[in-house]
N, C-alpha and C positions, 0 to 999 in steps of 0.2 A: 744736711749742710756739707758733710764730707763728700757725699756723692756729687753735689753741685760743684764743689771745688775741683774734683777730679775731672768732671765733664768740661769745666772751663779750661783747665790745664790742657786737656786733650785737644780742644778746639784751638787753643793758642799755639800748641806745638804743630798742629796740622797747617795752620796759616804760616807759621815760621818755616816749616819744611818747604811749602810751596814757594815762599818768597826766596828762599835759598836756591831752589831749583831754577826759578826764573832768572836769578842773578847769574847763576852758573851758565845757563843757556845763552843769555845775552853776552856774557864774557867770551864764550866759545865762538859765538857768531862774530863778535868784534875781532877776535883773534884771526878767524878765517878771512875776514874782509881785509885786514891788514896784511896778512900773508899773501893773498892774491894780488893786492895792490903793489906789494913789494916785488913780486915776480914780474908783474906787467912793466914796472919801471926799468927792469933789466932786460926787457924784450921777450918775456914768456907770457903770452896771453892765456886766458882761461881755456879757450878752445884747444890750444896745443897741450895744456896740462891735462885736460879731460881725455884727449886721445892717448896721452902717455899713461894715464892711470888705467885706462881700458886695456892697453897693451900689457901693463903689469899684472892686472887681474887675470887676463887671458893666460899669461905665462904661469901665474901661480896656480890656476886651475889645471893646467897641463901637468905641472909638477905634482899637484895633489892627486890627480888621476893616477899617475904612475906610482905614487906612494901607496895608495889604497890597493893597487894591483899587487905590489910587493908584499904588503901586509897579508893579503888574501893568500898569496903563495906560501907564506910562512905558516898560516893556519892550516892550509891544505897539507903541507909537508909534515906538520905535527901529527896529523891523523894517521900518518903512515909510520909513526915512530916505533922502532922495533928494538930499542935498547940504547943505552948510553947515558950521558949526563942529562937527565930531565930538567934539572934546575938551570943548567946553562941554556937549554932550549927555551925554557920559560923566560929567561932574561932577554933572549934574542927576540922572542915574540912580544914581550912587554916593550922593548925598544921600538919595535915597529908600530905598536899602538901609540906610544908617546909621540913618535914622529908624525903619525897621522893626526893626532890632536893638534900638534903645532901647525901643521898645514891647514887644518880646518880653521884655526884662529886667524891664520894669514888670509884665507879666502874671505872671511867675515870682514876683516880690516880693509881689504882691497875694495869690497863692495861699498862699504861705508864711505870710503874716500871718493869713489865715483859719484855717489849720491850727493856728497857735499859740494864738489866742484860743479856738477851739472846744475844744481840748484842755483848757485851763484851765477853761472853762465846764462841760464835761461832768464833769470831776473834782470840781469844787465841787458840782455838782448831785447826783452820786452820794453824796458825803459827807453832804450835807444830808438826803437821803432816809433815811439811817440814823438821823437825829435825830428822826424822827416818832414820836410815841407812838400816834397814830391809825392803825390798820391800813388803813382806807379811804383816808385822805389819802395815806398812804405808797404804796398801790397805784396810786392815780390819778396821783401824781407820777411814779412809775416808768413808767407807760404813756405819759405825755407825753414823758418823756426818751427812751424807746425809739423813739417815733414821730419825734421830732426828730432822733435819730441816723440813722434810715433816710432821712429827707429830706436831711439833711446829706451822707450818703454818696452819694446820687444827684447832689447838687450838685457835690461835690468830684471825683467820677468824671468828670462832664461837663467840668469845668474842666481837669482833667489830660489828658483826651482831646483837648480843643482845644489845650492847650499842646503836646502831643506832635506835633501837626501843624505847629507853627511851625518847628521846627529843620530839617526836610527842605526846606521852602520857602526858608528863609534860606540853606541850603547851596547850593542851585541859584542863587539870586540872587547870592551871593558869587562863585561860579565864573564866572558870566557877566560880572559887573562886572570881575573881575580879568582875564578874557580880553580884554574890550574895552579895558581900560587898557593891556595889553601889545600890543594889535594894533588900533590905531585906523585900521581900514581896512574895505573892503567885505567881506573874508573874515570878519571878526569879526561883522559884521551878518548875514551868511549863517548863521553858527553860531547866533546868537540865534534866527533864524527856525526853525531845525531843532529847537530846544528849546522853542519857544513853546507848543506843544500840551501838553507835559508840565507846564510851569510853570502854564498855565491850569488844568489838571486839579488840580494840587496846591493852588493857591490856592482853587479852588472847594470842595475838600474841607475846607480850613481854615475857610473862611467858613461852611460848613454846620455844622461842629463848634462854631464860635464862637457861632452863632445858637442852637444847642441849649443851650449853656452859659449864654448870656444868659437864655434862657427858664427854665432851671432856677433861675437866680439870682432871677428875678422871682417864681417860684412859692415859693421858699424864704422870701424876704422877706415875701411875703403870709402864709405860714403862721406865721412868727414873730410878725408883728404882730397876728395873730388870737388868739394864745394868751394 
């Protein structure tokens, strides 16, 4: 009997959690719709907002790329440490790691914002295509939408590919910062030297992916502005 009660309670809680999640999702969707409607009332259409958010994401990726370069420089400099205040050096390195985490979170946020507004824009565009009475205009608009979706997918794929390169680098940075924190000595420096080649390779791959994403963003912005 007790087992049945527990099972029933678990099922009830599962249903409740799903209901809450659905309500939250619908609330967020409603909030987004109201937000976009409000902007359009003051002359800012979804299309312009999408371009703006792509520009912000591009700039954030550029800043993130530079931040990871700086962090790598600090790691590299530490491997040549020949004396001095090791704790102060650790604090500087940890500061670079925390700044990198902050930028990584910002990249994530920018991508989610683009996905949100693009979804709203494409849904609206699809709906409005159905309102055409002219077959020619309807066909032309559909072709433009299809082309925009292709360019958008190229952009978002590049951004997510770059984003996926961030976490492995952060994990290595974190490990090394923690190890240095717990072992402020020559042994910890030797450990960093052993990992430097791998860190450099990971950061190089990240920077390459970021640059590709930035180029895709520039191309997408140019395409949107020419339509």
